[in-house]
C-alpha positions in Angstrom: 12.5 21.6 12.5 14.5 19.8 9.9 15.9 16.4 11.0 19.7 15.9 11.0 20.8 14.3 7.8 20.5 10.6 7.8 22.3 10.1 4.5 25.1 12.3 3.2 24.3 13.3 -0.3 26.7 15.0 -2.5 26.5 14.9 -6.3 25.3 11.4 -6.8 27.0 9.3 -9.5 25.1 7.9 -12.4 23.5 4.6 -11.4 25.2 1.6 -12.9 22.8 -0.9 -11.4 20.8 -1.4 -8.3 22.8 -2.2 -5.2 21.8 -3.6 -1.8 21.8 -0.2 -0.1 19.8 1.8 -2.7 16.3 1.2 -1.3 17.5 2.3 2.2 19.3 5.3 0.7 16.2 6.6 -1.0 14.1 6.1 2.2 16.8 8.1 4.1 16.8 10.8 1.4 13.0 11.2 1.6 13.3 11.6 5.4 16.2 14.0 5.0 14.1 16.3 2.9 10.6 15.9 4.4 10.6 14.4 7.9 10.1 17.0 10.6 10.0 17.0 14.4 8.4 20.0 16.0 7.0 20.5 19.5 6.5 16.8 20.0 4.9 16.3 16.6 6.5 14.0 13.9 5.3 14.5 10.3 6.3 14.8 6.7 6.1 18.4 5.5 4.0 19.0 2.4 6.7 20.2 -0.1 10.5 20.8 -0.3 10.1 24.5 0.2 7.3 24.4 2.8 7.5 23.7 6.5 3.8 22.9 7.0 2.5 19.4 7.7 1.3 17.4 4.8 -2.4 17.1 5.1 -5.0 14.4 5.6 -5.0 11.9 2.6 -1.7 13.1 1.1 0.0 12.6 4.5 -1.5 9.1 4.5 0.2 8.4 1.2 3.6 9.6 2.6 3.1 7.3 5.6 2.2 4.3 3.4 5.6 4.7 1.6 7.4 4.8 5.0 5.5 1.6 5.9 6.9 0.0 2.8 10.4 0.6 4.1 9.5 -1.1 7.4 7.9 -4.0 5.5 11.2 -4.5 3.7 13.4 -4.4 6.8 11.4 -5.0 10.0 13.7 -2.3 11.5 12.6 -1.3 15.0 13.5 2.4 14.4 11.2 2.4 11.4 8.4 0.9 13.5 8.9 3.6 16.1 8.7 6.3 13.4 5.5 4.8 11.9 4.0 4.9 15.4 5.0 8.6 15.8 3.8 9.6 12.4 0.4 8.0 12.8 0.0 9.4 16.4 0.7 12.9 15.1 -1.7 12.3 12.1 -4.4 11.3 14.5 -3.7 14.3 16.7 -4.8 16.6 13.9 -7.2 14.3 12.0 -9.0 12.3 14.7 -12.4 10.8 13.9 -15.2 11.5 13.2 -14.4 12.1 9.6 -17.7 13.5 8.4 -15.8 16.7 7.4 -14.5 14.7 4.4 -17.0 13.6 1.7 -14.5 11.7 -0.4 -14.6 8.0 0.4 -11.3 7.2 -1.2 -9.7 9.7 1.3 -11.2 7.5 4.1 -9.7 4.5 2.3 -6.2 5.9 2.4 -6.7 6.9 6.1 -7.8 3.4 6.9 -5.1 1.7 5.0 -2.3 3.6 6.6 -3.8 2.9 10.0 -4.5 -0.8 9.6 -1.0 -1.4 8.2 0.3 0.7 11.1 -1.5 -1.5 13.6 0.0 -4.6 12.0 3.4 -3.1 12.3 3.2 -1.5 15.8 0.4 -3.1 17.7 -1.0 0.3 18.6 -4.7 -0.5 19.4 -5.9 3.0 18.5 -4.8 2.4 14.9 -6.9 -0.7 14.6 -9.9 1.0 16.2 -9.8 4.0 13.9 -9.1 1.9 10.8 -12.2 -0.1 11.5 -14.2 3.1 12.1 -13.0 4.5 8.8 -14.0 1.4 6.8 -17.3 1.1 8.6 -18.1 4.8 8.2 -17.2 5.0 4.4 -18.9 1.7 3.6 -22.0 2.6 5.6 -22.6 5.9 3.9 -21.0 5.1 0.5 -22.3 1.7 -0.5 -25.3 2.2 -2.7 -27.5 -0.3 -4.7 -30.0 2.2 -6.2 -27.6 2.9 -9.0 -25.3 0.5 -10.9 -26.3 -2.4 -8.6 -23.9 -1.5 -5.9 -20.5 0.2 -5.4 -19.2 2.9 -3.2 -19.5 6.5 -4.2 -16.2 8.3 -4.8 -17.6 11.5 -3.3 -20.8 10.9 -1.5 -23.8 12.6 -3.3 -24.8 14.9 -0.5 -21.2 16.3 -0.5 -21.0 16.5 -4.3 -24.3 18.5 -4.3 -22.7 21.2 -2.2 -20.3 22.2 -5.0 -21.0 25.3 -7.1 -22.2 24.1 -9.5 -23.3 20.8 -8.0 -21.3 17.8 -9.2 -22.6 14.5 -10.4 -21.5 11.8 -7.9 -19.8 8.8 -9.5 -18.5 5.4 -8.3 -14.8 5.0 -8.9 -12.0 2.5 -8.5 -10.2 4.8 -6.1 -12.7 4.5 -3.3 -13.9 0.9 -3.9 -10.4 -0.7 -4.2 -8.8 1.3 -1.4 -11.6 0.5 1.0 -11.7 -3.1 -0.2 -8.0 -3.5 0.5 -8.6 -2.0 4.0 -11.4 -4.5 4.7 -9.1 -7.4 3.6 -6.3 -6.3 6.0 -8.8 -5.7 8.8 -10.1 -9.3 8.3 -6.5 -10.7 8.3 -5.9 -8.8 11.6 -9.2 -9.6 13.4 -10.6 -12.6 11.6 -14.0 -10.9 11.7 -15.7 -12.5 8.7 -18.0 -9.5 8.2 -15.0 -7.6 6.8 -14.1 -10.4 4.4 -17.7 -10.6 3.2 -17.8 -6.9 2.5 -14.4 -7.1 0.8 -15.6 -9.8 -1.5 -18.9 -7.9 -2.1 -17.0 -4.8 -3.1 -14.6 -6.7 -5.3 -17.5 -8.5 -7.2 -19.0 -5.2 -8.0 -15.7 -3.7 -9.2 -15.0 -6.7 -11.3 -18.4 -6.5 -13.0 -18.3 -2.8 -13.6 -14.8 -1.4 -13.6 -12.5 -4.3 -14.7 -12.0 -5.7 -18.1 -11.5 -9.5 -17.7 -10.3 -9.8 -21.2 -7.5 -7.3 -21.0 -6.9 -6.7 -17.3 -7.6 -2.9 -17.6 -9.1 -1.2 -14.5 -11.4 1.7 -15.4 -11.7 5.0 -13.6 -15.4 5.0 -12.7 -19.0 4.8 -13.6 -21.8 7.4 -13.3 -25.5 6.6 -12.3 -26.5 6.4 -15.9 -24.1 3.5 -16.5 -21.5 5.5 -18.5 -18.1 4.1 -17.8 -14.9 6.2 -17.9 -12.4 3.8 -19.4 -9.2 5.7 -18.7 -6.5 3.8 -16.8 -4.1 5.0 -14.2 -1.2 3.4 -12.5 -2.6 3.9 -9.0 -6.0 2.4 -9.9 -4.3 -0.5 -11.6 -2.1 -1.2 -8.7 -4.7 -0.8 -6.0 -6.9 -3.4 -7.7 -3.9 -5.7 -8.2 -3.1 -5.6 -4.5 -6.7 -6.1 -3.6 -7.0 -9.1 -5.8 -3.8 -10.6 -4.4 -5.1 -10.1 -0.8 -8.3 -12.0 -1.6 -6.3 -14.7 -3.4 -4.0 -15.0 -0.3 -7.0 -15.2 2.1 -9.4 -17.4 0.1 -7.3 -19.5 -2.3 -9.8 -18.7 -5.0 -7.8 -18.9 -8.3 -10.0 -16.3 -9.9 -8.4 -13.6 -7.7 -5.0 -14.8 -8.8 -5.9 -14.7 -12.5 -7.3 -11.2 -12.1 -4.3 -9.9 -10.3 -1.9 -11.3 -12.9 -4.1 -9.8 -15.7 -4.0 -6.4 -13.9 -0.2 -6.6 -13.5 0.4 -7.5 -17.1 -1.9 -4.8 -18.4 -0.1 -2.2 -16.3 3.3 -3.4 -17.5 2.2 -3.4 -21.2 -0.1 -0.3 -21.3 0.7 2.1 -18.5 4.5 2.4 -19.0 6.8 4.0 -21.6 9.1 1.3 -22.9 8.4 -0.6 -19.7 9.1 2.3 -17.4 6.4 4.1 -15.3 6.5 7.7 -16.2 4.1 10.6 -15.7 5.3 14.2 -15.5 1.9 15.9 -15.2 2.0 18.7 -12.7 -1.4 17.9 -11.1 -0.3 14.5 -9.9 0.5 13.6 -6.3 1.6 10.0 -6.4 1.4 7.9 -9.6 2.8 4.3 -9.3 3.1 3.9 -5.5 0.1 1.5 -5.3 1.4 -0.3 -8.4 4.7 -0.8 -6.5 2.8 -2.4 -3.6 0.5 -4.5 -5.8 3.3 -5.8 -8.0 5.7 -6.2 -5.1 3.3 -8.2 -3.0 2.0 -10.3 -5.9 5.4 -11.2 -7.3 6.9 -11.9 -3.9 3.9 -13.9 -2.5 3.7 -16.1 -5.6 7.4 -16.4 -6.3 7.2 -14.9 -9.8 10.7 -13.4 -9.7 11.9 -15.2 -12.8 9.1 -13.7 -14.9 9.1 -10.1 -13.5 12.3 -9.3 -11.6 14.1 -8.1 -14.8 11.3 -5.6 -15.3 11.2 -4.5 -11.7 15.0 -3.9 -11.9 14.6 -2.0 -15.1 12.3 0.5 -13.3 14.5 0.6 -10.3 17.6 1.4 -12.3 15.7 4.1 -14.2 14.6 5.6 -10.9 18.2 5.7 -9.6 19.6 7.1 -12.9 17.1 10.0 -12.8 17.4 11.1 -9.2 17.8 14.7 -8.4 21.5 14.7 -7.7 21.5 17.1 -4.6 18.6 15.3 -2.8 18.7 11.7 -4.0 15.0 11.7 -4.9 13.1 10.8 -8.1 9.8 12.2 -9.2 6.9 10.4 -10.9 8.5 10.4 -14.4 11.1 7.7 -13.8 12.6 7.9 -17.3 13.3 11.6 -17.1 15.8 13.6 -14.9 14.1 15.0 -11.8 13.8 18.8 -12.1 15.4 21.1 -9.4 12.0 22.4 -8.5 11.6 23.0 -4.7 7.8 23.4 -5.0 7.4 19.7 -5.6 5.3 18.0 -2.9 6.4 15.0 -0.8 3.9 12.8 -2.7 5.7 13.3 -6.0 8.6 11.3 -4.6 6.7 8.6 -2.8 6.2 6.3 -5.8 9.9 5.9 -6.6 10.7 5.3 -3.0 8.0 2.6 -2.8 9.1 0.9 -5.9 12.6 0.4 -4.5 11.3 -1.1 -1.3 9.8 -3.9 -3.3 12.7 -4.5 -5.7 15.5 -6.7 -4.4 18.8 -6.2 -6.3 18.8 -10.0 -6.9 15.8 -12.4 -7.0 15.1 -14.0 -3.7 15.2 -17.8 -3.5 12.5 -18.2 -0.8 9.5 -16.4 0.6 10.4 -13.0 2.1 8.3 -10.3 3.9 6.4 -10.3 7.1 4.4 -13.4 8.1 1.8 -13.7 10.8 0.7 -16.6 12.9 -2.8 -16.2 14.4 -4.4 -18.3 17.1 -8.0 -18.7 16.0 -9.2 -19.4 19.6 -7.8 -16.2 21.1 -7.4 -13.9 18.0 -3.8 -13.3 19.3 -1.2 -13.0 16.6 2.5 -12.6 16.2 4.8 -12.0 13.2 8.3 -13.2 12.5 9.9 -10.7 14.9 10.5 -8.2 12.1 12.9 -10.6 10.4 12.5 -10.7 6.6 15.5 -12.7 5.5 14.9 -15.9 3.7 14.2 -18.8 6.1 13.5 -16.6 9.2 11.9 -18.8 11.9 9.1 -17.9 14.1 8.3 -19.2 17.6 5.0 -18.7 19.3 4.0 -19.7 22.9 0.3 -20.3 23.3 -1.7 -19.8 26.5 -0.5 -23.2 27.8 3.1 -22.5 26.8 3.0 -24.8 23.8 5.8 -24.1 21.4 5.2 -23.7 17.7 7.7 -23.2 14.9 6.6 -21.7 11.6 8.3 -23.2 8.6 8.2 -22.2 4.9 6.9 -25.0 2.7 6.9 -24.1 -1.0 4.5 -21.2 -1.4 2.7 -21.7 1.9 3.5 -21.9 5.6 2.8 -24.6 8.1 3.0 -24.8 11.9 4.2 -27.8 13.7 3.6 -29.1 17.3 5.3 -32.4 17.7 4.7 -33.0 14.0 0.9 -32.7 14.4 -1.1 -29.8 12.8 -3.4 -28.1 15.3 -6.7 -27.1 13.6 -7.1 -24.2 16.0 -4.2 -22.3 14.4 -4.2 -20.8 11.0 -1.2 -19.2 9.2 -1.5 -16.0 7.2 1.1 -15.0 4.6 0.8 -11.2 4.1 2.7 -8.2 2.7 
C-alpha cells in the first residue's frame, strides 16, 4: 500500500536558496512516492508507476540513501525505518548469495547492512555484512591476473553468458567491498578486515587510480588493458574509501588521494560545477560522490573550500525538482521530466546530496561519533545527536563515567583528566 503523505506537495515554488528544511523535505518526498508497507513488509517500490519491491542491489542503493538521512538527523523514527527496510530486504534476499555472480552487488548489500548495524544495533545486519564481504573477497580476490584485485563478475559466472564474457576487475566491486571492510573494522576492531581493506586499496591505487590527476578508472582486463572512463559513482566510492582509511590510520597518503579524487570529480565530472547525467540506462549517478564528499569535507572541516560548491549543487537540485513530487533526477541542471516510469534509484542521488549539504557551513564537527571500549569491543554513539558540541557519556563495566569532547579535528575521552589507553575514539560518517 502507499504510505500516507508525509509532506504536502503542491506546485513547488522555484528554489531561491537552500533552507534548513529542504533535506528533510526531499527525504519525505522520496518516501511519499516509493515507501510501501504491505503485509508486514516495508520496502521501496521499484518505480513511480510500479508497486513491486525494488530488487537486490538497487534496493540496497535506496536504503543507503535513507541511511544518509538518519546520519544527518539521528532521528529515532528513521532508525526504526532502516531496521524495517533491512529486515524486509533480508526476508527476500537472505544469504547465501551464490545466486549473484557480481561482486559489486555483494558490496552494496554489505554496505547497507553494516551501516544499518551501526545505526540500529541489529546483530543480524553485522553477521550478514561480514558474510557478504568474506564471501565476495574469498571468491573474487585473484592474484593470477593483474597482481590482485577483485573480479567485478566472477569468471565462472561471466562464462555462463551467451556468448561468454571476459571477466574484468573494476572499481565498483573493489571500492564498495573495501569500504565495507573499513566499516566492519571500525565496528568490530577485527584487524583482518583492516588488513584486507588496505590490501584492496593498494591494488586499486596501483591499477585504477591516477595519482597525478585524481581520476578513478572503470576497470582492467586480464591482459592489462585499462578502461580509463570516469563515473561519478566510481569517483565517489573511492573518495569515501580513502577517507575511511585516513580516518582509521592517520596515513596522510589516504587524505591526499581523497582530496585528489574529490577535486577531479569537481573539475571533470560536472557540467559548470553541477553533477548532471540524463542517460536512461543509469540507476544512481552521484549518490556515492555525495557520501564521499560529504564525509571528507565534514570530517576534515573543509567547509570554507567546498561549501559554496556543495550549495551550488543543492540549489540546482531544488530548482529542478519535479513540481508535483518534489524529487530530482540524476541531471541536476535540467528540469526533472514528468515520467512515471522512472525508478526510485534515479532520485536517490539528489536526496543523498542534500543530506550532506548544510544550508550554512557548520563551525564544529558534526555527524555521528562512536566511542569503543577496546577491552570489551562494546561501543556507543552520541545518542543520535548530531548538533555541534553534542556530548557523549559512557558507563564502562565498573561504572566509570567518560565524557567525549571535541578537540580540533579529533576526539578525546577524559576520566578525571587522565587518558585511558584501553579506550579508543572513532570519528565516522
